C-alpha positions in Angstrom: 96.8 136.8 81.2 93.7 138.2 79.8 91.2 135.9 80.1 93.0 134.4 84.1 92.1 138.1 84.6 88.5 137.8 83.2 87.8 134.4 85.4 89.8 135.5 88.7 87.1 139.2 88.4 83.5 137.5 89.0 81.6 140.7 88.5 83.0 141.0 84.7 82.8 137.6 84.3 78.4 137.8 85.2 78.7 141.1 83.3 79.8 139.3 80.0 77.9 136.1 80.5 74.7 138.1 80.6 75.2 140.1 78.2 75.8 137.0 75.7 72.4 135.7 76.8 70.5 138.9 75.9 72.7 139.2 72.6 71.5 135.4 71.9 68.2 136.0 73.0 68.1 138.4 70.0 69.6 136.8 67.9 66.9 134.0 68.4 63.6 136.4 69.4 64.7 139.0 65.9 62.8 136.3 63.2 59.6 136.3 65.3 59.7 139.7 65.9 60.2 141.0 62.1 57.2 138.2 61.4 54.7 139.5 63.8 55.3 143.0 62.3 55.4 142.6 59.2 52.0 140.1 59.4 50.2 143.9 60.9 51.9 146.4 58.6 50.2 148.0 55.9 50.7 147.0 52.6 52.4 150.3 51.2 55.0 150.0 54.5 56.3 147.5 53.9 58.3 147.4 51.3 58.6 151.2 50.3 59.8 151.7 53.9 60.8 148.4 55.3 61.5 150.0 59.5 62.0 147.5 63.5 59.4 149.7 64.6 55.4 148.4 64.1 53.1 149.9 62.3 51.1 151.7 61.1 48.9 148.6 61.6 46.3 146.5 59.1 44.2 142.8 59.4 44.2 143.1 56.2 46.8 140.1 55.9 44.2 137.6 58.2 41.1 138.9 56.4 42.8 137.9 53.3 44.0 134.7 54.4 41.1 133.6 56.3 38.7 134.8 52.8 41.2 133.8 49.9 42.6 130.6 50.8 42.3 127.3 52.5 43.6 128.7 55.6 40.7 127.1 57.9 40.6 123.8 56.3 44.0 123.7 56.4 44.3 124.7 60.2 41.5 122.1 60.9 43.7 119.5 59.4 46.8 120.4 61.0 44.7 120.1 64.6 43.4 116.8 63.6 46.8 115.5 62.9 48.5 116.6 65.4 46.4 116.0 68.5 45.6 112.1 66.4 49.7 111.8 66.5 49.7 113.1 70.2 47.1 110.7 70.9 48.1 107.2 68.9 51.9 108.3 70.1 50.8 108.4 73.7 48.7 105.6 74.4 51.4 102.7 72.3 54.7 104.3 73.6 53.0 104.2 77.2 52.5 100.9 76.6 55.3 99.8 74.7 57.8 101.5 77.7 55.9 100.0 80.4 56.2 96.3 79.0 59.9 96.6 78.4 60.5 98.0 81.7 57.8 95.4 84.0 58.1 92.2 81.6 61.1 89.6 81.1 61.5 90.1 77.3 64.5 88.8 75.5 66.4 91.9 73.6 64.8 94.7 75.5 67.2 96.4 75.2 67.8 96.0 71.5 63.7 96.6 71.2 64.7 100.4 72.3 68.0 100.7 70.8 66.3 99.8 67.5 63.4 102.2 67.8 65.8 104.9 68.5 68.0 104.2 65.7 64.8 104.5 63.1 64.3 108.0 64.0 67.1 108.8 63.2 66.6 108.6 59.7 65.9 111.6 57.5 62.0 111.7 56.8 62.4 111.6 53.1 63.5 108.0 53.3 60.2 107.0 55.0 58.4 109.0 53.6 58.0 107.4 49.4 57.8 104.1 51.0 55.3 104.5 53.1 53.4 106.6 50.4 53.7 103.3 47.9 52.0 101.2 51.4 49.1 103.8 52.4 48.0 104.1 48.1 48.7 100.3 48.1 46.2 100.3 50.5 44.3 103.2 49.6 44.8 105.2 52.0 46.6 107.8 50.1 45.9 111.5 50.5 43.9 111.1 53.2 44.6 112.4 57.2 44.6 108.7 58.7 47.9 108.2 56.1 49.4 111.4 57.5 48.9 110.9 61.2 50.4 107.4 60.8 53.4 108.6 59.4 54.2 110.7 61.7 53.9 108.3 64.3 57.0 106.7 62.7 59.5 109.8 63.9 57.4 110.7 67.5 57.3 107.1 68.4 60.5 106.3 69.0 61.7 108.7 70.8 58.5 108.8 73.1 59.5 105.0 74.4 62.8 105.6 75.1 62.3 108.4 76.9 59.6 107.1 79.3 61.2 103.4 79.0 63.4 105.2 81.3 60.7 107.2 83.6 59.5 103.5 84.0 63.2 101.8 84.5 64.0 104.2 87.2 60.4 104.1 89.3 60.6 101.3 92.1 58.2 98.2 91.1 57.4 98.6 94.9 55.2 101.3 95.0 52.9 99.5 92.7 54.0 96.2 94.9 52.3 98.2 98.0 49.5 99.9 95.6 48.3 96.1 94.7 49.0 95.0 98.4 46.1 97.7 99.4 43.6 95.6 97.0 45.1 97.2 93.7 45.1 95.5 90.6 47.8 95.8 88.3 46.3 98.1 85.4 44.8 100.1 88.7 48.1 100.7 90.9 50.0 102.0 86.7 46.9 104.0 86.4 47.4 105.1 90.2 50.7 105.4 90.9 52.8 105.0 87.8 51.3 107.5 85.7 51.0 110.1 88.1 54.4 109.8 88.6 55.4 110.2 85.3 53.9 113.1 84.2 57.0 115.0 83.1 57.5 112.7 81.1 54.0 112.1 79.4 53.8 115.8 78.4 57.6 115.9 77.1 56.3 113.2 74.8 52.6 114.8 74.1 54.6 118.1 73.6 56.7 116.3 71.3 54.4 114.6 69.5 52.5 117.5 68.6 55.0 120.5 67.4 56.4 117.6 65.1 53.3 117.1 63.6 51.9 120.6 63.5 55.5 122.0 62.1 56.2 118.8 59.2 56.6 119.2 56.0 58.1 116.1 53.9 55.3 114.1 55.5 52.2 116.8 54.7 53.9 117.4 51.0 54.4 113.5 49.5 51.6 112.6 51.7 48.8 115.1 50.6 48.2 116.0 47.2 44.4 117.2 47.3 44.0 120.8 48.7 41.2 119.9 51.3 43.4 117.7 52.8 46.6 119.8 53.0 48.0 120.9 56.4 49.6 124.4 57.2 53.2 124.4 56.4 52.4 123.0 52.8 49.3 125.3 52.5 51.5 128.6 53.9 54.3 126.7 51.2 52.0 126.8 48.5 51.1 130.8 48.9 54.7 130.7 47.2 54.1 130.8 43.4 56.0 131.9 40.0 54.5 135.0 39.5 52.9 136.3 42.6 54.2 136.3 46.9 52.2 137.0 49.4 54.2 137.8 52.2 52.2 140.0 54.0 49.8 136.4 53.8 52.8 134.6 54.5 54.1 136.1 57.3 50.7 136.4 58.8 49.8 132.8 58.3 53.4 131.9 60.2 52.5 133.7 62.8 49.4 132.2 63.6 51.3 128.5 63.1 53.7 129.5 65.9 51.1 130.5 68.3 50.1 127.2 69.2 53.2 126.6 70.1 54.1 129.7 71.8 50.9 128.6 74.2 52.1 124.7 75.1 55.6 126.1 75.5 54.1 129.0 77.9 51.7 126.6 80.1 53.8 123.8 79.4 58.1 124.0 79.6 58.9 123.7 82.5 57.6 119.9 82.3 59.0 120.0 79.1 62.1 120.9 80.1 62.3 118.3 83.2 60.3 115.5 81.2 63.4 115.6 78.7 66.4 116.0 81.1 64.8 112.9 83.8 63.7 111.0 80.6 66.9 110.5 79.1 69.3 110.7 82.1 67.6 107.6 83.0 67.0 105.9 80.0 
């Protein structure tokens, strides 16, 4: 009876739904808020008098982060690895997805299924064999090996999403472009790619996100401090006798900043591309 009363009263149902959304939003945002204010609080107030109210403010942790640690080098390493992963994933997944959606390839559905199945493996199961292969070819402890390792995660889902876009796109559009004088490549570049922009942005953001936040591959593939990326470098601040909470919070804030910028500008395309590509695929 109580449940039926709530369902019949639309105003109460709407208020309850709004309260639930607010509760989930506060619960999700609170760790981020605590991370940000902890990275700007004075050392004397960070532990002695913890408070949800920001202040007193200081930039000491950020200064120490850039002057004492390898954070600037690790930040550039993460940028290089993430952009390299995005570039290889975009080019390769577009080529594979377009080929299996437009050409007669035997077992193409099996190819997509196997790639998606490979994506389900935990990274740790692939990291050790990959490291052995890279060590054999002299590529251990290099950023290039880390880019290739990250591609093993990003490429399968990228192919699957773009395959859904290309398969649902009528081939008559390309035929009409070729009748107008375009080559097959020209029709692909001028017709197919612009119409697949949400899917391309989704794959790019997804690849950048996984590469930027990866810890497992970076921990196993990279040994030297000069080649470490941000997640591993930040975890290295947790020592046996010293724990730099202020620098850790400041570094975590800077790690999250590029992701916040990406989602602020491209969240609409990301959500649309993720749902549309998955449904069409």
